[in-house]
N, C-alpha and C positions, 0 to 999 in steps of 0.2 A: 291583498298584500298588506295592507295596514296592522293587520290582524298579527303576519310577521313581523315586523316589525317591533311592535306590544309585547307579542311574548320572547320575541330577543333580548330586551330585557326587562323581561320580569321572570317568568315560568321557567322558560328554557335553562335558565341560570342554576336553579334547585332541579331540571334534568338532567343538564350535566353534568352538575356535582354529583347526583345519584348515581350515574355510570360512568366516572372518571375509571372503575377497575374495568369496564367491559370494551371488547371490541366488536365491530361490526363482524359480522360469520358469512355473510352473503359476498358476492364479488359487489365493488362498487367502480362507477363509474365517473369520473369528474371531466368536467368541460368550462375550458374559460375564453377568454377571446385576448388575441394576440396582442389586442391594441388598449389590452384593460392592465387596471392599477394589481392587478393578481399576477398578470405577465412582465410587468416591470421591477417586482418584488425579487430581491434576492435570494428569500426562500423557496422553493420549489413547492408549489402545491403538492404534488403527488408525495413526497417526503414529509409533510402536516399530515396528511390523509393516511401514509404508511401506520402513521403512531397511534391512529386509532380505527385501524379495519384490518382484515386479515390477507384482502385480494382486492388490489387498485392497482385500476389501470383508468388512463386518460389521456386527454392530449388537448392542444390548444386548436381555439376554430379561428378562420380570420374575421373576426367582427371585433365589435368590444366590449361593453360589461354587458348587455342584453342579448344571445347569446344567440338564442331562440329565435326572438325577432328579426335579428340581424340577418341567421345563417340559417335558417326553417333546414332547406337539403341540406347542408354538411352536418346540421344536428341530429336529423333524423338517421344520413350515413351511417353517423358515428355511433346513433343506437342501437340500429340494426346491425352492425359489426359487433359491436355488445352482446347483443341478445342472440343474433344466429349464429355466430362464430366460438363464439365462446373465450 
């Protein structure tokens, strides 16, 4: 986890700049907690991802910041729907 934070403040910025003109071409699933900062934002997370990806799907999960840890069954169900139902 700490490597993710380190990269976010260093090499990720370089990689992001190199990919600014590209979009994710595979289906993308975004999940966030309905009690998280993301859910309280006036910006729709799916709109943000639609700027960077072609096929964006997503929803809130009854959780806070740590969606997978707080709601593993709901997260799995969302992943299964995304992967198997297309």
